[in-house]
N, C-alpha and C positions, 0 to 999 in steps of 0.2 A: 544307289545300288547298283552295283557293278550286273553287269548281263550274263543272261544264265550260260554258263558252261557247261559242258561234256566231259570235265577234268576229272582223271580217276581216284575215286575217293580216297581218302589216309585210309580206310579202313582195309581196302584191300591190297594192301602194300604195308611195307614196314613203318612208322612211323619216325618226322623226320627227327634227329637227335634233338634232346634237348637238354642235355648235360648242363650244368649252369643258369638253368633258368629257373624261378619259383615261381608256383600256380599255389592260389587259395581257392579251396571248392566248399562253398557252405554246404550242410545236410552234405556231408559226405560220410555220414557212417553206415549207410544203406541207400538201396535201390541206384539210381541213375548215378547219383555223386559219389558212389563205392565204386562203381564203374569206371568211372571219369579221372576219379584220381588213382585206381589200380595202372589205369591203361596212362597216363598220362607219365606213374613212375616208374610204368616200365620203359617208358621212352628216354626213362635217364632223370628228370626233370623231381627238381626238391618238389616235394609236395605238402601243402599244410592244410590238413582237416580242419574245418571252423565249424563245429556241431556244439546241440544243443547239450544230449546224452552222455555223461563221462565213462560210463558202460558200457554202450554201446561204441563208442568213440575211440575205445580200447582193445575192443574186439576187431573195429574195422582196421587197425595200426596194425594191430599181430596180425590181419589174414594178411595184407599187402604184404607185411614180410614175410609172410610163408609161403608165398605164393609169388613175389618178387624179390630173388634174392638181393640183397646190396642197396634195394630202396631206402630214399632218403626221406623220410613222411614224418610230421611230426603234426601237434595240433593246437589247436587255439579252443577256447569255449565262446562261443558266440550262440545265445537264442536271441533272433532276431523278432520278434512280439515284445520284446522288451530292449527298447530303446540304450537306458542305462547300461545295457549288457553289449550292442551295440558297438557303445561308445567306449567300454574297456577293450574290446576283440580289438577294434580301431585302432585304438594306442599301442595295445602292444603286435599289432601287424605292422606299425610303421616303423617298428623297429627294424625291420627285414632288409638288409640295403639292396634289395631289389621286388616289386612285383612284377611277374613277365606276362600274367592271366587273370582275373579278378570272375571266377566261375560263379555266377548267382543263381543256384540251383535250387537249395534248399526251399521248401514247402510244404503248405499242406496238402494234403493229394483227397482224402476223404474228410471235406468239410463235416462239424459239428451240423445236428437238426436246427437246431435253434441257435437264435445269435447270441456270440459269447465275446466280451470284450479284454483285451489286453491289458499288461499293467498299465499302460498306458491310456487307458481309455478307447481305445480303435477297436474295431471289427475285427477279431482275431484274424480271418483268413487276411485280410488285407493288410493287418498289421503285420503279418510270417511273411505272407507271399511278396509281398510287392514293397512298403514304409521301410521296413528294414533294411530292404537291400539300395534302397535308395540312400538312403541314409550311410550305409557304409559304404556306397561308392563315394558320397559324396566327401567322406574324412577321407582316403583312400588317394583319391586324385593327387595327392601330392608325390605319393609314392609312386603310382602310375605315371606321372608324367616326368620323375628322373629316372625310368625302366626306357631306353630306348627300344620303340615297336611292341611297348605292351598293349593290351587287348582284353575287354570288357565283355563277357558273352554272357548273356541276359539267357535264360530258359524262358520259351513261352510254352504254349500249348496248340493242339490243332483244334481245340474245343475254342478256338477264335473264329474259326470258319463256321463252328455249328452254330454257336450264341455270340454274338455282336450284343455290343453296347457303348456307346458313346461318354460312358463313365462319369453320369450328370452325377448319381447319387454313390458315391464309391464307398462310403460305408452302409449303406442300403439300411439307414435309417429310415425311410418310409417303406419299408419292407423287407425282409431279410426270406432269401432264398439260398438253400446251400448250393448249387451249382450253378445258382448266378453268381456267389461270393467268387467260388471258385477261378469260373471265368471271367469277371470282371477282373481280378488280381491276376491274370495269365496277358487277358489282353493290357493290361498298365502294363508291367512287365515287358512288352513287344513294343509298345508306344516308347516308354521310358529308353529303351535300346537302341530304336531308332532313331529317339529327340538327342541323346546322348553325343549318337558323331556327328548329326545335324553342329550341335554347339562345337562341339570340339574342329570341328573343320571352321567353322566360322572364327572362331577364337584364333586359329593358327597355329592348335595343338592335334589336330588330327592326322590322317589321311598317311603315307605307307609308313614315315620314321615318326609320327606320333603316338596318341594313343587311338586305336580303331574301335568302337561297340560292335558287337555282331548278333545276330538275336538268332536262335534256334526252337525247336522244338523235337520230340523223343519220339511221336507217333503212336503209339498204342502198345506199350512195353508193361509187361505185366509178371509178377513173380514166379509164377508158376511154368514159367519157359525160361527162367533166368539158372545159370548154374546154382547150384546149391554150397552155400559159405558159410562154415559153422559161424555162428553170433551176429549172424548178416545177412544172407537171404534163406531161411527155413521152412518153405512154405509145407505144409500135411499132403500128405498122400492126396487128400478131395481136391486141397487148394490146387495142387501137380493135375489131377484127372480135369479138373474145371476148366482150366486153362488153356489145357493140352487140346480141347475141343473150340479153341481160337484161333488154333496155329498159322488157319491162316491170312488172317488178317492181323495177327499179333504179332508182336515180336520180346524176347528177352530183356530186361533193361541193363545189359551188357550190350547190345547192338543197340539199344536205345543210346546209351551215352556217346555213339560215334558223332552224330551230328555237333556234339558239343567239342569233340575233341579232336572235330575235323575245321572247326571255325578257332580252336585256340590254339593250333599247332601249325595247321597249312600253310604253306610259305605264297600261296597263292589266295589266300582267303583275304578279305579287304575290311573295309569299315563300310556297315552300313545292309554287310551280307544277310540275309535268310537260308541257312539251312532246315535240314527236316529228311526224314525217310523218304525213297524217291516216289512207295507207293501209299504216300500218305504215312499209312498207319506205320506201314514197315517198309525195312527195303535199306541198301545203302546210302546212304548222305547225300543228299543233292543240295543245288542251289534253286531257291524257291521263289515265288511273290508270292507278300505278304500279304493280309489284309487288306482295303483301304484305308480302316478306320485306324489300323496300326500305323501310316503312314502319314496319316490326316495331319500338320502343322497348329492347325486350330483345334485339335483334340489333344494335342500333344504342349503346347503353349498354357492350356487350364488346367491340362495333368501338372505339370511339373508347377505353377504358382500355386497352386491349390495344395498340392506336397509341401511345398516351402513354407505355408503358411502353418500346415497342421506340425511341424517338424520344429516351427520358430527358428528358422537358419535358413540363409540362403546359399542353393548350390550354384555358386558361380565358377562357370568354368573360364 
């Protein structure tokens, strides 16, 4: 990882022009994914929203077009919990002439109280937040490799600093806890993002002119502090009031998207970087130090190999 710097965040200045570039954002119909997509579109990028719910996707597309005149946005259906849908979405995305940024944003933020399974028989939070993203990235690697200086941005979480895990029981078969399920999925995403960058560099496919993999976390970003947008973010008055009481340590999801956008477009960003809000839960994006587990090569090797076994196919860089 590059050394921490005091470079001014992209959020404090106009984003570098992204005309001619294409970004794919998973889970882009609401929350962090929506605002990531809107901000990239406002910089001139072509943005593909990869989302599960067609009605919500249409609402997000309409909102971006209304708020960003001339925006170049489109959509691809994607349910990350269903590996057959991941394959279909990847096949469609491989038809794109280029993919400059793959933003691995989608995820279950409020896990079910009891253990549920995906259509493929995997624990649902693990399948949606991590396994589907691993499979999608593997299938889209050819498009990333043919696009100069492309980037993968994996969304982790500050929960990795609060609940650590060596990722031994990936699917919580020995005992389910909803917040452990969420924490493990996000730790896995961080481990994956850093390991992907190491493997790309080792294969001679990474570095400044190759594919770079970066990791981010959005701090504590909540709906009640987020701008209201019809069909995208419409919290109740009660939610607005409750969330306003947390404003000293929280931020809106529009601000929570800044670390992702910085990692995706900042010319000074490098593979292996880790961005998050300056004050952990809120603030402008800065380079930060990830947890020890997130950078552990042994944890990464074990996670990668076990993920390949679950998918039944290798992810060779």
